[in-house]
TILUM-244531 format. One line per field, with one value per atom (N, C-alpha, C): residue number from 1; residue in one letter; atom name; x, y, z. Coordinates in Angstrom, 2 decimals, padded with zeros to 5 digits. Layout:
BEGIN
pos = (NUM	...)
code = (A	...)
site = (CA	...)
east = (X	...)
north = (Y	...)
up = (Z	...)
This chain:
BEGIN
pos = (1	1	1	2	2	2	3	3	3	4	4	4	5	5	5	6	6	6	7	7	7	8	8	8	9	9	9	10	10	10	11	11	11	12	12	12	13	13	13	14	14	14	15	15	15	16	16	16	17	17	17	18	18	18	19	19	19	20	20	20	21	21	21	22	22	22	23	23	23	24	24	24	25	25	25	26	26	26	27	27	27	28	28	28	29	29	29	30	30	30	31	31	31	32	32	32	33	33	33	34	34	34	35	35	35	36	36	36	37	37	37	38	38	38	39	39	39	40	40	40	41	41	41	42	42	42	43	43	43	44	44	44	45	45	45	46	46	46	47	47	47	48	48	48	49	49	49	50	50	50	51	51	51	52	52	52	53	53	53	54	54	54	55	55	55	56	56	56	57	57	57	58	58	58	59	59	59	60	60	60	61	61	61	62	62	62	63	63	63	64	64	64	65	65	65	66	66	66	67	67	67	68	68	68	69	69	69	70	70	70	71	71	71	72	72	72	73	73	73	74	74	74	75	75	75	76	76	76	77	77	77	78	78	78	79	79	79	80	80	80	81	81	81	82	82	82	83	83	83	84	84	84	85	85	85	86	86	86	87	87	87	88	88	88	89	89	89	90	90	90	91	91	91	92	92	92	93	93	93	94	94	94	95	95	95	96	96	96	97	97	97	98	98	98	99	99	99	100	100	100	101	101	101	102	102	102	103	103	103	104	104	104	105	105	105	106	106	106	107	107	107	108	108	108	109	109	109	110	110	110	111	111	111	112	112	112	113	113	113	114	114	114	115	115	115	116	116	116	117	117	117	118	118	118	119	119	119	120	120	120	121	121	121	122	122	122	123	123	123	124	124	124	125	125	125	126	126	126	127	127	127	128	128	128	129	129	129	130	130	130	131	131	131	132	132	132	133	133	133	134	134	134	135	135	135	136	136	136	137	137	137	138	138	138	139	139	139	140	140	140	141	141	141	142	142	142	143	143	143	144	144	144	145	145	145	146	146	146	147	147	147	148	148	148	149	149	149	150	150	150	151	151	151	152	152	152	153	153	153	154	154	154	155	155	155	156	156	156	157	157	157	158	158	158	159	159	159	160	160	160	161	161	161	162	162	162	163	163	163	164	164	164	165	165	165	166	166	166	167	167	167	168	168	168	169	169	169	170	170	170	171	171	171	172	172	172	173	173	173	174	174	174	175	175	175	176	176	176	177	177	177	178	178	178	179	179	179	180	180	180	181	181	181	182	182	182	183	183	183	184	184	184	185	185	185	186	186	186	187	187	187	188	188	188	189	189	189	190	190	190	191	191	191	192	192	192	193	193	193	194	194	194	195	195	195	196	196	196	197	197	197	198	198	198	199	199	199	200	200	200	201	201	201	202	202	202	203	203	203	204	204	204	205	205	205	206	206	206	207	207	207	208	208	208	209	209	209	210	210	210	211	211	211	212	212	212	213	213	213	214	214	214	215	215	215)
code = (M	M	M	A	A	A	N	N	N	R	R	R	G	G	G	T	T	T	G	G	G	G	G	G	G	G	G	A	A	A	A	A	A	L	L	L	L	L	L	I	I	I	A	A	A	L	L	L	T	T	T	L	L	L	T	T	T	C	C	C	A	A	A	A	A	A	A	A	A	P	P	P	P	P	P	A	A	A	A	A	A	R	R	R	P	P	P	A	A	A	S	S	S	S	S	S	T	T	T	A	A	A	V	V	V	R	R	R	A	A	A	E	E	E	D	D	D	A	A	A	Q	Q	Q	P	P	P	Y	Y	Y	K	K	K	T	T	T	I	I	I	D	D	D	D	D	D	F	F	F	E	E	E	L	L	L	T	T	T	D	D	D	Q	Q	Q	D	D	D	G	G	G	T	T	T	P	P	P	F	F	F	K	K	K	F	F	F	S	S	S	Q	Q	Q	L	L	L	R	R	R	G	G	G	K	K	K	P	P	P	A	A	A	L	L	L	V	V	V	F	F	F	F	F	F	G	G	G	F	F	F	T	T	T	H	H	H	C	C	C	P	P	P	E	E	E	V	V	V	C	C	C	P	P	P	A	A	A	T	T	T	L	L	L	A	A	A	K	K	K	L	L	L	V	V	V	V	V	V	V	V	V	T	T	T	N	N	N	A	A	A	A	A	A	D	D	D	P	P	P	K	K	K	A	A	A	D	D	D	S	S	S	A	A	A	T	T	T	I	I	I	V	V	V	M	M	M	I	I	I	S	S	S	V	V	V	D	D	D	G	G	G	D	D	D	R	R	R	D	D	D	T	T	T	P	P	P	A	A	A	A	A	A	M	M	M	K	K	K	A	A	A	Y	Y	Y	L	L	L	A	A	A	Q	Q	Q	L	L	L	S	S	S	A	A	A	R	R	R	C	C	C	I	I	I	G	G	G	L	L	L	T	T	T	G	G	G	D	D	D	P	P	P	H	H	H	A	A	A	V	V	V	R	R	R	Q	Q	Q	I	I	I	A	A	A	A	A	A	Q	Q	Q	F	F	F	P	P	P	A	A	A	V	V	V	F	F	F	F	F	F	K	K	K	G	G	G	L	L	L	P	P	P	E	E	E	K	K	K	P	P	P	G	G	G	G	G	G	P	P	P	Y	Y	Y	A	A	A	V	V	V	E	E	E	H	H	H	T	T	T	S	S	S	Q	Q	Q	V	V	V	Y	Y	Y	L	L	L	I	I	I	D	D	D	R	R	R	R	R	R	G	G	G	R	R	R	L	L	L	R	R	R	A	A	A	T	T	T	F	F	F	L	L	L	N	N	N	E	E	E	S	S	S	I	I	I	D	D	D	A	A	A	M	M	M	R	R	R	R	R	R	A	A	A	I	I	I	A	A	A	E	E	E	I	I	I	A	A	A	N	N	N	E	E	E	S	S	S	Q	Q	Q	E	E	E	T	T	T	A	A	A	G	G	G	P	P	P	T	T	T	A	A	A	A	A	A	V	V	V	H	H	H)
site = (N	CA	C	N	CA	C	N	CA	C	N	CA	C	N	CA	C	N	CA	C	N	CA	C	N	CA	C	N	CA	C	N	CA	C	N	CA	C	N	CA	C	N	CA	C	N	CA	C	N	CA	C	N	CA	C	N	CA	C	N	CA	C	N	CA	C	N	CA	C	N	CA	C	N	CA	C	N	CA	C	N	CA	C	N	CA	C	N	CA	C	N	CA	C	N	CA	C	N	CA	C	N	CA	C	N	CA	C	N	CA	C	N	CA	C	N	CA	C	N	CA	C	N	CA	C	N	CA	C	N	CA	C	N	CA	C	N	CA	C	N	CA	C	N	CA	C	N	CA	C	N	CA	C	N	CA	C	N	CA	C	N	CA	C	N	CA	C	N	CA	C	N	CA	C	N	CA	C	N	CA	C	N	CA	C	N	CA	C	N	CA	C	N	CA	C	N	CA	C	N	CA	C	N	CA	C	N	CA	C	N	CA	C	N	CA	C	N	CA	C	N	CA	C	N	CA	C	N	CA	C	N	CA	C	N	CA	C	N	CA	C	N	CA	C	N	CA	C	N	CA	C	N	CA	C	N	CA	C	N	CA	C	N	CA	C	N	CA	C	N	CA	C	N	CA	C	N	CA	C	N	CA	C	N	CA	C	N	CA	C	N	CA	C	N	CA	C	N	CA	C	N	CA	C	N	CA	C	N	CA	C	N	CA	C	N	CA	C	N	CA	C	N	CA	C	N	CA	C	N	CA	C	N	CA	C	N	CA	C	N	CA	C	N	CA	C	N	CA	C	N	CA	C	N	CA	C	N	CA	C	N	CA	C	N	CA	C	N	CA	C	N	CA	C	N	CA	C	N	CA	C	N	CA	C	N	CA	C	N	CA	C	N	CA	C	N	CA	C	N	CA	C	N	CA	C	N	CA	C	N	CA	C	N	CA	C	N	CA	C	N	CA	C	N	CA	C	N	CA	C	N	CA	C	N	CA	C	N	CA	C	N	CA	C	N	CA	C	N	CA	C	N	CA	C	N	CA	C	N	CA	C	N	CA	C	N	CA	C	N	CA	C	N	CA	C	N	CA	C	N	CA	C	N	CA	C	N	CA	C	N	CA	C	N	CA	C	N	CA	C	N	CA	C	N	CA	C	N	CA	C	N	CA	C	N	CA	C	N	CA	C	N	CA	C	N	CA	C	N	CA	C	N	CA	C	N	CA	C	N	CA	C	N	CA	C	N	CA	C	N	CA	C	N	CA	C	N	CA	C	N	CA	C	N	CA	C	N	CA	C	N	CA	C	N	CA	C	N	CA	C	N	CA	C	N	CA	C	N	CA	C	N	CA	C	N	CA	C	N	CA	C	N	CA	C	N	CA	C	N	CA	C	N	CA	C	N	CA	C	N	CA	C	N	CA	C	N	CA	C	N	CA	C	N	CA	C	N	CA	C	N	CA	C	N	CA	C	N	CA	C	N	CA	C	N	CA	C	N	CA	C	N	CA	C	N	CA	C	N	CA	C	N	CA	C	N	CA	C	N	CA	C	N	CA	C	N	CA	C	N	CA	C	N	CA	C	N	CA	C	N	CA	C	N	CA	C	N	CA	C	N	CA	C	N	CA	C	N	CA	C	N	CA	C	N	CA	C	N	CA	C	N	CA	C	N	CA	C	N	CA	C	N	CA	C	N	CA	C	N	CA	C)
east = (089.37	088.40	088.27	086.84	086.46	086.10	086.37	085.45	084.35	083.78	082.29	081.86	081.23	080.69	079.35	078.68	077.73	076.33	076.09	074.64	073.65	072.43	071.30	070.81	069.84	069.12	068.47	068.21	067.41	067.99	069.31	069.80	069.96	069.12	069.28	068.32	066.87	065.94	066.34	067.30	067.76	068.34	069.31	070.35	069.76	068.64	067.89	067.05	066.37	065.96	066.83	068.13	068.71	069.33	069.77	070.49	069.34	067.82	067.21	066.87	066.97	066.61	068.11	068.98	070.35	069.99	071.19	071.33	071.33	070.12	069.94	071.35	071.69	072.86	073.64	072.65	073.46	074.47	073.90	074.89	076.38	076.19	077.04	078.60	079.74	080.91	081.28	081.85	082.37	083.73	083.58	084.67	086.01	087.23	088.39	088.71	088.11	088.36	088.07	087.36	086.75	087.83	087.27	088.63	087.83	088.81	087.97	088.62	087.75	087.76	089.32	090.15	091.00	090.12	091.14	090.76	091.37	092.23	092.90	091.24	091.79	090.35	091.12	090.14	088.58	088.39	087.46	087.11	086.79	087.00	086.68	085.71	085.17	083.98	084.04	082.73	082.88	082.39	083.13	082.60	081.28	080.40	079.19	079.34	078.61	078.43	077.00	077.18	075.68	075.56	074.37	073.97	072.95	072.33	071.01	070.64	069.37	069.03	067.79	067.16	066.32	065.22	064.52	063.48	063.91	065.08	065.69	065.79	065.94	065.78	067.34	068.03	069.31	069.13	070.70	070.69	071.60	071.85	072.99	073.22	074.42	075.04	074.47	074.78	074.34	073.06	071.90	070.71	070.45	071.48	071.51	071.62	072.44	072.49	071.11	071.86	070.98	070.78	070.86	071.21	072.18	072.40	073.56	073.02	074.38	074.12	075.29	074.63	075.60	075.79	077.17	077.33	078.05	077.45	078.37	078.57	079.50	079.44	079.51	078.55	077.82	077.69	076.94	076.17	075.20	074.39	072.97	073.11	074.43	074.55	075.41	076.10	076.59	076.22	076.71	076.03	075.99	076.58	076.86	077.48	078.12	079.05	077.47	077.53	076.76	075.29	074.48	073.18	073.38	074.36	074.48	075.03	075.70	075.79	074.40	073.97	072.75	071.48	071.43	070.89	070.86	072.15	072.83	072.55	072.61	072.61	070.82	070.40	068.41	068.36	068.96	068.76	069.22	070.72	071.25	070.35	069.47	069.09	067.46	067.11	065.99	066.13	067.09	067.15	066.20	065.79	065.08	065.07	066.60	066.97	066.14	065.92	065.06	066.09	067.31	068.63	069.21	069.28	070.30	069.29	068.04	066.99	066.83	067.65	067.23	068.52	069.33	070.29	069.90	070.25	070.05	070.93	070.34	071.12	071.66	072.58	072.71	073.90	073.28	074.27	074.87	075.86	076.18	077.04	076.47	076.83	078.29	078.81	080.16	080.10	078.45	078.23	077.37	077.69	076.74	076.21	077.16	076.91	075.55	075.43	074.27	073.37	073.66	072.75	072.13	071.23	070.06	069.65	068.57	067.85	066.40	065.93	065.22	065.74	066.93	067.35	067.88	068.54	068.55	067.14	066.26	064.63	064.52	064.71	063.73	064.29	065.80	067.31	066.79	066.21	066.36	065.13	063.86	062.31	062.28	062.96	063.05	063.25	064.13	064.80	064.04	064.23	063.66	063.27	062.41	062.36	063.51	064.41	065.23	066.49	066.33	067.29	067.47	068.34	068.47	069.78	069.50	070.35	071.05	072.15	072.47	073.58	073.33	074.32	074.62	075.59	075.89	077.18	077.76	078.86	079.95	080.51	081.80	083.08	083.30	084.30	084.25	082.94	082.62	082.41	082.06	081.75	083.04	083.72	085.79	086.19	085.77	086.39	085.56	084.36	083.75	083.83	084.36	084.61	086.02	086.77	088.35	088.02	086.90	087.14	087.11	086.22	085.95	087.12	088.35	088.25	087.90	087.10	086.81	087.49	087.71	088.06	087.59	087.43	086.47	087.13	087.19	087.07	086.66	086.23	085.24	086.48	085.86	086.56	086.75	087.50	086.81	085.93	085.25	084.32	084.80	083.94	084.90	084.64	083.57	083.40	083.03	083.21	082.79	081.15	080.70	079.45	078.62	079.62	079.24	079.39	078.69	078.82	080.35	080.44	081.73	081.55	082.67	082.94	083.29	082.57	083.18	084.08	085.23	086.46	086.16	085.69	085.27	085.02	085.64	086.10	084.56	084.66	083.49	083.18	083.96	083.25	082.51	081.78	080.64	081.05	080.49	081.07	080.10	080.24	079.34	079.75	078.72	079.09	077.65	078.42	077.17	076.49	075.70	074.68	075.17	076.67	077.36	078.02	077.76	078.36	079.76	080.11	081.64	081.80	083.46	083.24	083.94	082.96	083.45	084.06	083.56	083.78	084.00	084.60	084.74	084.31	083.14	083.21	083.81	083.95	084.81	084.32	083.27	082.70	082.41	081.85	081.79	080.15	080.19	078.95	077.74	076.34	075.24	075.39	075.59	075.47	076.74	077.70	078.95	078.36	077.78	077.29	076.35	075.07	074.37	074.62	076.05	076.25	077.02	077.86	078.30	077.50	076.49	075.29	074.63	074.44	073.65	074.82	076.21	076.76	076.68	076.66	076.52	075.65	074.33	073.17	072.95	073.26	072.85	073.73	074.61	075.36	074.55	074.73	074.45	074.74	074.21	074.84	076.04	075.74	076.88	078.26	077.65	078.89	079.63	080.89	081.87	082.19	081.53	081.91	082.92	083.41	084.49	084.25	085.07	084.72	084.31	083.02	082.29	083.31	083.34	084.13	083.51	084.47	084.23	085.11	084.05	085.12	084.30)
north = (173.31	172.90	171.24	171.10	169.73	168.94	167.66	166.77	166.68	166.86	166.75	165.66	164.79	163.61	163.65	162.59	163.13	162.26	162.61	162.34	163.18	162.76	163.61	164.53	165.37	166.84	166.27	165.05	164.63	164.58	164.88	164.74	166.26	167.40	168.19	168.79	167.96	168.31	167.48	166.10	165.64	166.33	167.01	167.91	169.19	169.84	170.88	170.10	169.04	168.45	168.22	167.78	167.48	169.19	169.73	170.90	172.09	171.55	172.20	171.91	170.53	169.63	169.65	170.61	170.51	171.71	171.76	172.68	173.65	174.57	176.11	176.78	177.93	178.40	178.61	179.50	179.82	179.36	177.66	176.74	175.88	176.63	176.11	177.44	177.03	177.51	178.25	179.07	179.77	178.82	178.77	177.74	178.72	177.86	178.86	178.60	178.19	177.59	178.96	179.84	180.96	182.00	182.40	183.47	184.68	185.77	187.19	187.58	188.42	189.23	189.94	190.61	191.49	192.46	193.45	194.67	195.74	195.92	196.81	197.86	199.11	200.14	200.07	200.32	200.17	198.37	198.04	197.19	196.60	195.46	194.47	194.79	195.49	195.61	194.26	193.66	192.63	193.37	192.96	193.48	192.84	193.56	193.16	192.05	191.35	190.02	189.54	188.63	188.41	186.89	186.17	184.79	184.65	183.02	183.02	182.18	183.02	182.14	181.55	180.77	179.43	179.53	180.87	181.01	181.37	180.97	181.55	182.78	183.69	184.96	185.44	186.33	187.38	187.94	187.40	188.07	189.14	190.03	190.77	190.96	190.60	190.83	191.72	193.00	194.15	194.54	193.35	193.17	192.84	192.53	192.10	193.54	194.91	195.76	196.37	196.72	197.43	196.28	195.02	194.41	193.11	192.87	191.72	190.80	189.84	188.61	187.92	186.53	185.17	184.32	184.51	183.81	182.23	181.16	180.05	179.40	179.08	178.32	176.66	176.28	174.50	174.26	173.00	172.14	171.10	171.03	170.20	168.85	168.56	166.80	166.65	167.65	167.65	166.80	165.78	164.94	165.18	166.29	166.25	167.48	168.35	169.50	170.89	170.87	171.90	171.87	170.75	170.58	171.17	170.30	171.23	172.27	173.00	174.31	175.53	175.11	175.92	175.60	174.64	174.43	175.05	175.40	176.09	177.45	178.30	179.33	179.97	178.90	179.06	179.19	178.56	178.73	180.27	180.54	182.00	183.10	182.94	184.10	184.18	182.61	182.98	183.24	184.20	184.65	185.27	185.72	186.35	187.64	188.05	189.22	189.62	191.11	191.48	191.86	192.51	192.56	191.45	190.58	189.58	188.52	188.73	187.91	188.61	189.63	190.40	189.90	189.23	188.75	187.66	187.68	187.03	185.95	184.51	183.62	183.38	183.34	183.30	181.83	180.63	179.75	180.05	180.12	180.01	178.90	178.10	177.03	176.78	175.88	175.36	174.14	173.66	172.80	172.99	174.11	174.62	174.22	172.68	171.72	170.75	170.89	169.88	170.82	171.63	172.60	173.91	173.40	174.15	175.04	175.86	176.67	176.00	174.67	174.05	173.41	172.73	171.91	172.89	173.62	174.81	174.88	175.39	175.74	174.57	173.42	172.27	171.80	172.32	171.77	172.65	174.40	175.14	175.09	174.48	174.76	174.23	173.78	172.90	174.07	174.88	176.21	177.32	178.18	179.70	180.19	181.10	181.95	183.24	183.11	184.06	183.56	182.59	181.75	182.15	182.71	182.45	181.65	181.08	179.49	180.63	180.79	181.44	180.23	180.16	179.37	179.99	179.28	179.78	179.11	178.82	178.72	178.28	177.50	177.25	177.95	178.49	179.46	180.74	181.24	182.65	182.71	181.52	180.95	181.18	180.66	180.44	182.24	182.85	184.43	185.05	184.65	185.44	184.50	183.78	182.86	183.46	183.70	184.16	185.49	186.72	187.43	187.56	186.12	186.06	185.95	184.96	184.51	182.74	182.08	180.68	180.09	178.71	177.94	176.58	176.03	174.93	174.04	172.69	172.06	170.63	170.39	169.12	167.81	166.70	165.72	164.90	163.74	162.97	161.77	161.09	160.40	159.19	158.09	156.88	156.02	156.39	155.99	156.95	156.97	157.94	158.05	159.06	159.98	159.73	158.76	158.86	159.70	159.56	161.01	161.15	162.20	163.23	164.14	163.72	164.68	166.33	167.09	168.82	168.82	169.24	170.05	171.64	172.09	173.24	173.78	175.13	175.94	175.57	175.77	175.33	176.98	177.59	178.94	179.65	180.39	181.39	182.94	183.63	185.01	185.87	186.75	187.78	188.95	189.45	190.62	191.83	192.97	194.27	194.79	195.34	196.13	197.14	197.07	198.11	197.19	195.72	194.73	194.66	194.80	194.39	193.18	192.68	191.21	192.12	191.36	191.99	190.67	189.40	188.44	187.25	186.10	184.87	183.84	182.70	182.00	180.57	180.04	178.08	178.00	176.78	175.85	176.99	178.14	179.31	179.10	179.43	178.94	179.65	179.18	180.19	181.42	181.52	182.64	183.93	183.12	184.47	184.74	183.86	184.58	185.57	185.40	186.26	187.45	187.82	188.94	189.84	188.82	189.53	190.40	189.45	189.88	191.29	191.18	192.29	193.68	193.48	194.45	195.23	194.58	195.38	195.51	195.20	195.54	196.54	197.25	198.48	199.44	199.27	200.56	201.09	202.16	203.19	202.86	203.07	203.11	203.72	204.84	205.80	205.93	204.95	204.75	204.11	203.51	202.62	202.17	201.08	200.85	199.79	199.10	198.13	197.34	195.94	195.02	194.05	193.29	192.55	191.46	191.42	191.08	189.17	188.63	186.99	185.96	185.74	185.40	183.87)
up = (028.87	027.76	028.34	028.08	028.17	027.05	027.18	026.45	026.24	024.96	024.88	024.09	024.46	023.62	022.73	022.61	021.07	021.71	023.07	023.75	023.51	023.68	023.32	024.09	023.81	024.45	026.08	025.99	027.11	028.59	028.24	029.52	030.08	029.02	029.62	030.54	030.82	031.69	032.96	032.21	033.95	034.36	033.91	034.94	035.59	034.70	035.31	036.53	036.40	037.83	038.85	038.30	039.49	040.22	039.29	039.69	040.77	040.33	041.20	042.39	042.30	043.53	044.54	044.54	045.09	046.29	046.75	048.28	047.70	048.64	048.32	048.23	047.23	046.79	047.86	048.63	049.79	050.66	050.34	051.29	050.41	049.22	048.24	048.51	048.78	048.55	047.53	047.36	045.90	045.54	044.30	043.85	044.09	043.92	043.90	042.55	041.70	039.97	039.32	039.99	039.10	038.70	037.18	036.80	036.41	037.21	036.95	035.46	034.82	033.44	034.03	033.08	033.02	033.92	034.82	035.45	034.62	033.55	032.70	032.46	032.28	031.57	030.24	029.42	029.56	029.45	029.38	029.56	027.86	028.08	026.56	025.95	024.94	024.24	023.35	023.39	022.03	021.00	019.96	018.71	018.07	017.67	016.91	016.04	015.90	015.09	015.03	013.79	013.52	013.40	013.87	013.86	013.41	013.68	013.05	014.40	015.13	016.37	016.27	017.06	017.31	016.41	015.99	015.61	013.79	013.38	012.32	011.79	012.42	012.36	012.38	011.43	011.90	013.12	014.08	015.56	015.28	015.75	016.10	017.69	018.37	019.21	019.97	019.09	019.68	020.50	019.96	020.44	022.04	022.28	023.77	024.76	024.00	024.74	025.63	027.06	027.74	029.13	028.98	030.26	030.33	031.58	031.04	030.54	030.05	029.46	029.88	029.84	030.29	029.27	028.58	026.96	027.38	026.85	026.83	025.56	025.46	023.72	024.00	023.18	023.59	022.29	022.41	021.60	022.07	021.21	021.73	021.78	020.89	021.33	022.30	023.22	024.16	025.49	025.98	027.22	028.74	028.55	030.05	030.67	030.25	030.99	029.95	029.01	028.25	028.94	029.04	029.75	031.19	031.77	033.31	033.42	032.52	032.81	032.20	031.32	030.77	031.89	032.67	034.20	035.09	035.36	036.28	035.91	034.96	034.27	034.58	034.28	034.60	036.08	036.78	038.21	038.59	038.03	038.64	037.70	037.03	036.63	036.78	037.91	038.28	040.03	040.15	041.46	041.97	043.00	043.77	043.45	043.27	043.21	041.90	041.53	040.17	039.26	039.83	039.34	038.45	039.49	038.89	037.75	038.12	037.45	035.77	035.56	034.25	033.22	033.80	032.68	031.73	030.41	029.38	029.49	028.74	028.43	027.39	026.71	025.18	025.24	024.34	024.09	022.72	022.18	020.97	020.61	019.59	019.26	018.42	018.87	018.70	017.35	016.78	015.83	014.94	014.24	013.33	011.97	011.77	010.97	011.29	012.65	013.39	013.67	014.57	015.35	014.31	013.67	012.63	013.80	013.60	014.16	015.04	013.98	014.92	015.92	015.72	016.68	018.25	017.67	018.95	019.71	018.88	019.36	020.37	019.87	020.50	021.49	021.42	022.79	023.89	023.67	024.82	025.12	024.60	025.13	026.54	026.69	028.32	029.16	028.76	029.67	029.33	030.43	030.65	029.19	029.16	027.54	027.47	028.65	028.50	027.88	027.18	026.69	025.13	024.78	023.54	022.74	021.63	021.02	019.63	019.52	018.34	017.18	016.09	015.40	013.94	013.22	012.32	011.65	010.31	009.95	011.07	011.08	012.44	012.12	010.99	010.76	011.67	010.98	011.68	013.26	013.59	015.18	015.57	015.11	015.40	015.70	014.53	014.97	015.76	016.01	017.41	018.69	018.48	020.15	020.36	019.45	019.80	020.62	020.50	021.23	022.72	022.88	024.36	025.46	025.09	024.07	024.67	023.61	023.75	022.41	022.86	021.36	021.27	020.17	019.82	018.69	018.66	017.38	017.08	016.25	016.06	015.83	016.59	016.36	015.51	015.00	014.10	014.19	013.23	013.64	013.83	014.52	014.55	013.29	012.76	010.97	010.16	009.09	007.86	008.28	008.26	008.34	010.21	010.73	012.40	012.88	014.25	015.24	015.64	016.11	016.52	017.33	018.30	019.39	019.14	019.92	019.54	021.15	021.08	022.05	022.43	023.23	023.42	024.88	024.95	026.20	027.11	028.19	029.15	029.89	029.91	030.65	030.27	030.97	030.89	031.23	030.12	030.11	030.48	031.35	031.84	031.21	030.31	029.23	030.19	030.29	030.80	029.91	030.04	029.61	028.24	028.09	026.90	026.31	026.14	025.71	025.93	027.25	027.72	028.04	028.10	028.74	030.19	031.26	032.68	033.84	033.16	034.40	033.41	033.74	033.01	034.52	034.61	035.40	034.62	035.61	035.81	037.01	036.91	038.07	039.35	038.78	040.01	040.77	042.06	042.63	042.51	042.33	041.82	042.71	044.00	044.66	044.41	043.89	043.55	041.96	041.06	039.87	039.89	040.82	040.88	041.48	042.65	042.93	041.95	040.95	039.96	039.14	038.75	037.82	038.40	039.70	040.22	040.37	040.26	041.05	039.25	038.37	037.09	036.76	037.03	036.86	037.37	038.45	039.29	038.68	037.48	036.95	035.74	035.88	034.49	033.16	032.25	030.86	030.60	031.28	031.27	031.99	033.26	034.36	034.53	034.47	033.97	035.37	035.81	037.24	037.50	038.53	038.80	038.27	037.67	037.38	038.58	037.96	038.69	039.14	040.82	041.79	041.62	041.63	041.43	042.53	043.46	044.64	045.10)
């Protein structure tokens, strides 16, 4: 879990530019810090839940069924890790492989007090149209996050009514087309993430394939 400060969304475009201008994915070695989802059968199905999307519309998690999704817990005032992670996921889902390209990016806000639908929409407007932003009551989000599992907590402001930080899990969760948790990424390479997405995208909805490898 990493410390998240109080920076603005402007860092998002900067992070996206730096990520796209970096070395091609094939040149990046896979990180040894990646974590695999449990291999036990059956895979963990994430219980359905409902939050509000960036258009102010109720959105159920089950609406993602039918294609892979990359779920990330973050918030719009995060100055570094959140924008860098989202920018990386855009690169991952813009792969040449149409199977990897089918993954949906889902950012679930851990700062529902500030992250209104309008704030989420403005923040994600710089990214791919494949991004979905979800926000809601922090207590409800905390119960949702526990399924993955992810944790977060709100820090104390330096002065009453002032800005505050949010501590939160920085992993990315790969969900298959049946709504099951298949892998957890932490500082994983773009190439390895693409391979994992492509592996589960090739599975039929009726067939349970092996857990996507993350190496």
